[in-house]
C-alpha positions as CSV (number, residue, x, y, z in Angstrom):
1,X,6.2,86.2,-79.2
2,X,2.6,87.3,-79.8
3,X,3.8,91.1,-79.6
4,X,6.6,90.1,-82.2
5,X,4.3,88.5,-84.7
6,X,1.9,91.4,-84.5
7,X,4.5,93.4,-85.8
8,X,5.1,91.0,-88.7
9,X,1.3,91.7,-89.5
10,X,1.8,94.9,-90.6
11,X,4.0,93.6,-93.7
12,X,1.4,91.0,-94.2
13,X,-1.0,93.7,-94.7
14,X,1.3,95.7,-96.8
15,X,2.0,92.3,-99.3
16,X,-1.9,92.0,-99.6
17,X,-2.0,95.6,-100.8
18,X,0.8,95.2,-102.9
19,X,-0.8,92.0,-104.5
20,X,-4.3,93.6,-104.6
21,X,-3.7,97.0,-105.7
22,X,-0.3,96.7,-107.8
23,X,-0.3,93.2,-109.3
24,X,2.6,91.7,-107.4
25,X,3.1,87.8,-107.8
26,X,5.7,87.2,-105.3
27,X,5.7,87.9,-101.7
28,X,8.1,86.4,-98.9
29,X,8.4,86.5,-95.2
30,X,11.7,85.1,-93.7
31,X,11.7,84.7,-89.5
32,X,15.4,84.7,-89.2
33,X,17.5,82.9,-86.5
34,X,18.8,86.1,-85.4
35,X,15.3,87.3,-84.2
36,X,14.7,89.6,-87.2
37,X,12.2,89.3,-90.0
38,X,12.8,90.0,-93.6
39,X,10.0,91.0,-96.1
40,X,10.3,91.0,-99.8
41,X,8.0,92.1,-102.6
42,X,9.0,91.7,-106.1
43,X,7.2,94.9,-107.3
44,X,7.8,98.6,-107.0
45,X,5.9,100.8,-107.4
46,X,2.4,99.4,-106.9
47,X,-0.7,101.2,-107.9
48,X,-2.5,102.9,-105.3
49,X,-5.4,105.5,-105.4
50,X,-3.1,108.3,-103.6
51,X,-0.2,107.5,-105.8
52,X,3.3,106.3,-104.4
53,X,6.6,107.4,-104.4
54,X,9.8,106.5,-102.0
55,X,9.3,110.0,-100.6
56,X,5.9,108.9,-99.4
57,X,7.2,105.6,-98.2
58,X,9.4,107.5,-95.8
59,X,6.7,109.5,-94.7
60,X,4.6,106.3,-93.8
61,X,7.7,105.4,-91.8
62,X,8.3,108.0,-89.5
63,X,5.4,108.1,-86.9
64,X,3.6,111.8,-86.8
65,X,0.5,113.2,-85.6
66,X,-2.1,112.5,-88.0
67,X,-4.7,115.4,-88.8
68,X,-7.8,114.4,-90.2
69,X,-10.7,116.2,-91.8
70,X,-14.5,116.3,-90.9
71,X,-14.7,112.7,-92.7
72,X,-11.7,111.1,-90.7
73,X,-9.2,111.1,-93.5
74,X,-6.1,113.2,-93.8
75,X,-6.3,116.3,-95.7
76,X,-4.4,116.1,-99.1
77,X,-0.8,116.5,-98.7
78,X,-0.9,115.7,-95.1
79,X,1.9,113.5,-93.8
80,X,1.2,110.6,-91.6
81,X,2.5,107.3,-90.6
82,X,0.1,105.3,-92.1
83,X,-1.2,104.1,-95.6
84,X,-4.7,105.4,-95.9
85,X,-6.6,103.3,-97.8
86,X,-8.6,100.1,-96.6
87,X,-7.2,98.2,-95.1
88,X,-5.0,100.7,-93.0
89,X,-1.5,100.0,-92.6
90,X,0.8,101.5,-89.7
91,X,4.3,101.3,-90.7
92,X,5.4,104.0,-88.5
93,X,4.3,101.9,-85.6
94,X,6.3,99.4,-86.9
95,X,9.3,101.6,-87.4
96,X,8.8,102.8,-83.9
97,X,9.1,99.1,-82.3
98,X,12.1,98.2,-84.2
99,X,15.7,98.6,-83.9
100,X,17.1,98.4,-86.4
101,X,14.6,98.6,-89.5
102,X,16.1,98.6,-92.6
103,X,14.5,99.6,-96.2
104,X,15.6,98.7,-99.6
105,X,13.7,100.0,-102.7
106,X,15.1,99.4,-106.3
107,X,14.2,99.8,-109.6
108,X,15.9,99.5,-113.1
109,X,17.5,102.9,-112.7
110,X,18.0,103.6,-109.3
111,X,18.4,102.0,-105.5
112,X,17.0,103.9,-102.3
113,X,18.1,102.5,-98.7
114,X,17.3,103.7,-95.3
115,X,18.0,102.4,-92.1
116,X,15.8,103.6,-88.9
117,X,16.4,102.8,-85.1
118,X,13.4,103.4,-82.8
119,X,11.5,105.4,-85.3
120,X,14.1,107.6,-86.2
121,X,16.6,107.8,-89.2
122,X,20.4,106.6,-88.7
123,X,22.4,108.8,-90.7
124,X,25.1,107.3,-92.6
125,X,24.2,103.8,-92.5
126,X,22.3,101.6,-94.7
127,X,21.7,97.9,-95.8
128,X,22.0,97.1,-99.1
129,X,21.8,93.0,-98.9
130,X,18.5,92.2,-99.8
131,X,17.9,89.5,-102.4
132,X,17.0,91.2,-106.0
133,X,14.8,88.4,-108.0
134,X,12.9,91.0,-110.1
135,X,13.7,94.3,-111.7
136,X,12.1,96.4,-109.1
137,X,11.0,95.5,-105.4
138,X,10.7,96.3,-101.9
139,X,12.7,94.7,-98.9
140,X,11.7,95.6,-95.3
141,X,14.1,93.9,-92.4
142,X,13.0,94.7,-88.9
143,X,14.3,93.6,-85.5
144,X,12.0,93.9,-82.6
145,X,13.5,96.4,-80.0
146,X,15.5,94.2,-77.3
147,X,14.4,96.9,-74.9
148,X,10.6,96.3,-75.4
149,X,10.5,92.7,-75.9
150,X,11.1,90.1,-73.7
151,X,13.5,87.1,-74.9
152,X,13.7,84.5,-76.7
153,X,13.4,86.6,-79.8
154,X,11.0,84.1,-81.6
155,X,7.6,84.6,-83.4
156,X,4.3,82.7,-83.6
157,X,5.0,80.8,-86.6
158,X,1.7,78.7,-86.6
159,X,-0.2,81.9,-86.5
160,X,1.7,83.6,-89.0
161,X,1.2,80.6,-91.2
162,X,-2.7,81.0,-90.5
163,X,-2.6,84.4,-91.6
164,X,-0.9,83.9,-94.9
165,X,-3.2,81.1,-95.6
166,X,-5.9,83.5,-95.3
167,X,-4.1,86.2,-97.0
168,X,-3.4,83.9,-99.8
169,X,-7.3,83.1,-100.1
170,X,-8.5,86.6,-100.3
171,X,-6.8,87.4,-103.4
172,X,-5.9,84.5,-105.5
173,X,-3.1,83.7,-108.1
174,X,-0.3,85.3,-105.6
175,X,2.6,83.1,-104.2
176,X,3.4,83.6,-100.6
177,X,6.3,82.0,-98.9
178,X,7.0,81.9,-95.2
179,X,10.5,80.9,-94.0
180,X,11.7,79.7,-90.6
181,X,15.3,80.0,-90.6
182,X,15.2,78.4,-86.8
183,X,13.8,75.3,-87.5
184,X,14.9,75.2,-91.6
185,X,11.2,75.0,-92.7
186,X,9.6,76.8,-95.6
187,X,5.7,76.9,-96.6
188,X,4.3,78.3,-99.9
189,X,0.7,79.3,-100.2
190,X,-0.4,79.5,-104.2
191,X,-4.6,79.7,-104.1
192,X,-5.3,79.6,-107.7
193,X,-9.3,79.7,-106.9
194,X,-8.7,81.8,-103.8
195,X,-11.5,81.4,-101.2
196,X,-12.6,78.1,-102.9
197,X,-9.6,76.5,-101.9
198,X,-9.6,77.5,-98.8
199,X,-13.1,76.3,-98.3
200,X,-12.0,73.0,-99.5
201,X,-9.0,72.7,-96.9
202,X,-11.6,73.7,-94.3
203,X,-14.1,71.1,-94.8
204,X,-13.6,68.2,-92.4
205,X,-16.1,66.2,-94.6
206,X,-15.1,64.7,-98.1
207,X,-16.9,67.0,-100.5
208,X,-17.4,64.1,-102.8
209,X,-18.8,65.7,-106.5
210,X,-19.7,68.9,-104.3
211,X,-17.6,72.0,-105.6
212,X,-17.9,75.4,-103.3
213,X,-20.3,77.8,-104.6
214,X,-18.4,81.4,-104.6
215,X,-19.4,84.7,-105.1
216,X,-18.1,88.2,-104.3
217,X,-20.1,91.5,-104.6
218,X,-19.8,95.0,-103.2
219,X,-22.9,97.1,-102.0
220,X,-21.9,100.7,-100.8
221,X,-18.8,100.6,-98.6
222,X,-19.1,96.9,-98.2
223,X,-17.3,94.4,-100.1
224,X,-18.1,90.7,-99.7
225,X,-16.3,87.4,-100.6
226,X,-17.8,84.1,-100.0
227,X,-17.2,80.3,-100.6
228,X,-19.7,77.9,-98.9
229,X,-20.4,74.1,-99.5
230,X,-22.5,71.6,-97.9
231,X,-21.4,68.1,-97.3
232,X,-23.2,64.5,-96.3
233,X,-21.1,64.6,-92.9
234,X,-20.6,67.7,-90.5
235,X,-19.3,71.1,-91.6
236,X,-16.7,73.4,-90.4
237,X,-19.4,75.9,-89.9
238,X,-18.6,79.5,-90.9
239,X,-15.1,80.9,-90.8
240,X,-15.1,84.7,-91.2
241,X,-13.0,87.5,-91.5
242,X,-13.4,91.3,-91.4
243,X,-10.9,93.7,-93.1
244,X,-8.3,91.0,-93.2
245,X,-8.7,89.9,-89.6
246,X,-10.3,86.5,-88.2
247,X,-13.2,87.5,-86.2
248,X,-14.8,84.6,-84.3
249,X,-17.5,86.8,-82.5
250,X,-21.2,86.8,-83.3
251,X,-20.5,90.1,-85.1
252,X,-22.8,91.7,-87.6
253,X,-21.4,89.9,-90.6
254,X,-22.1,86.4,-89.0
255,X,-25.5,87.4,-88.2
256,X,-26.3,88.7,-91.5
257,X,-24.8,85.6,-93.3
258,X,-27.2,83.4,-91.1
259,X,-30.5,85.2,-91.8
260,X,-29.4,85.7,-95.8
261,X,-29.1,81.7,-95.9
262,X,-32.8,81.2,-93.7
263,X,-34.2,83.9,-96.3
264,X,-32.7,82.2,-99.6
265,X,-33.9,78.6,-98.3
266,X,-37.3,80.0,-97.4
267,X,-37.5,81.6,-101.0
268,X,-36.8,78.4,-102.6
269,X,-39.5,76.3,-100.4
270,X,-41.7,79.2,-101.4
271,X,-41.3,78.5,-105.0
272,X,-42.0,74.8,-104.2
273,X,-45.4,75.9,-103.2
274,X,-44.5,75.2,-99.3
275,X,-47.2,77.3,-96.9
276,X,-45.7,80.3,-95.2
277,X,-46.1,78.5,-91.5
278,X,-44.1,75.3,-93.0
279,X,-41.4,77.8,-93.9
280,X,-40.3,78.4,-90.7
281,X,-37.9,76.0,-90.3
282,X,-35.3,74.8,-87.8
283,X,-31.8,75.8,-89.5
284,X,-29.7,73.8,-87.3
285,X,-29.3,70.6,-89.6
286,X,-28.3,73.2,-92.5
287,X,-25.4,74.9,-91.0
288,X,-24.4,71.7,-89.1
289,X,-23.6,70.2,-92.6
290,X,-22.3,73.8,-94.0
291,X,-18.6,74.9,-94.3
292,X,-17.9,78.4,-95.3
293,X,-15.2,81.0,-95.7
294,X,-16.6,84.7,-95.5
295,X,-14.7,87.8,-95.7
296,X,-15.9,91.6,-95.6
297,X,-14.0,94.4,-96.3
298,X,-15.8,97.8,-94.9
299,X,-14.3,101.1,-96.1
300,X,-13.5,103.9,-93.2
301,X,-14.4,101.2,-90.4
302,X,-13.1,101.7,-86.8
303,X,-12.8,97.5,-86.7
304,X,-9.1,97.9,-87.0
305,X,-9.1,99.1,-83.3
306,X,-11.8,96.3,-82.4
307,X,-14.3,98.7,-81.7
308,X,-17.8,98.6,-82.7
309,X,-20.2,101.2,-84.1
310,X,-23.9,100.5,-83.7
311,X,-24.9,102.0,-87.1
312,X,-22.0,100.7,-89.0
313,X,-23.0,97.0,-87.6
314,X,-26.6,97.6,-88.7
315,X,-25.5,98.6,-92.2
316,X,-22.8,95.8,-92.4
317,X,-25.5,93.0,-91.3
318,X,-28.1,94.2,-93.7
319,X,-25.7,94.6,-96.7
320,X,-24.8,90.9,-96.1
321,X,-28.2,89.2,-95.5
322,X,-28.9,91.0,-98.7
323,X,-26.2,89.7,-100.9
324,X,-26.2,86.1,-99.4
325,X,-29.9,85.8,-99.7
326,X,-30.1,86.8,-103.6
327,X,-26.8,85.0,-104.4
328,X,-27.5,81.4,-102.6
329,X,-31.3,81.8,-103.9
330,X,-30.0,82.3,-107.4
331,X,-27.5,79.5,-107.0
332,X,-30.0,76.8,-105.9
333,X,-32.6,78.0,-108.7
334,X,-29.7,77.5,-111.3
335,X,-28.6,73.9,-110.0
336,X,-31.5,71.7,-109.0
337,X,-29.2,69.0,-108.0
338,X,-27.7,71.4,-105.5
339,X,-31.0,72.3,-104.3
340,X,-32.2,68.6,-103.7
341,X,-29.1,68.1,-102.1
342,X,-29.1,71.2,-99.6
343,X,-32.9,70.4,-98.7
344,X,-31.8,67.0,-97.9
345,X,-29.0,67.6,-95.4
346,X,-31.4,70.4,-93.9
347,X,-34.1,68.0,-93.8
348,X,-36.4,69.6,-95.6
349,X,-36.7,67.9,-98.9
350,X,-39.9,66.3,-98.0
351,X,-41.7,69.5,-97.9
């Protein structure tokens, strides 16, 4: 079940790119009763830095050896089985593990259909039954290869629901639909305020009059999105993602976030005339009352393979620390009531 759901992840990431780079507004995933999955995006083509066409789509769906230059990227014109921009999507892997995989692309002028089986084109056979609710679009339907995946043919619906809940927050204003035909259920996700909406949902304590503090910024190759809120009661802590995937380890983004928070509070205490020695505070209460949703994207990273590179980790930690410290300090300086509340829940107001 987990393996089948991992294949769906490729399409969810592809949908995120279609929304972020091309402006797609409607995305749907249908987990069908026969064990197949249908992905539908109501827009084609979407805008990508490398350009896109049906011919390129076929290249991406065909697993091939990937040639790279000295920077780890394919030379111009080099075919590959992956979409070479952040985040990386390996459609060739999806195609290889599917039997069959049907692709339909349509515009107002034309329709392109192709069926693949175990990564190879099946000549003379195509499926043109995809629903068309827009002038252009893309529909991919795949069935995990029965010789590779054990029965029963099911998906991890709670896990996929959690993934879509996060993806809908990383790029606001897009409607995601998840249908499970086996149970007859359907869930729709539309986050008009992005991470702020997700932060509200995550907070275990009532927010009262508090609204999540939100910002996004980019330094070098690292992009940061953050929403956070303090409450009188216990908080959820920090929920973090890196390059669209949840990371619950003590990674550099988490370490950088905590350090940045400490620096921001220390800077505000300094503005209040608190001595340097007294600004060395125990931050336990500060984080106990905090709920934060943190997402970073790093270009040219090997995190996709769940590996770590020491220099890149140091750069990420430093960048997150810098951005969090600057933005949180600025927000507290601009909102004295918020600053009073934060210092109170952290046990620092008396200082």
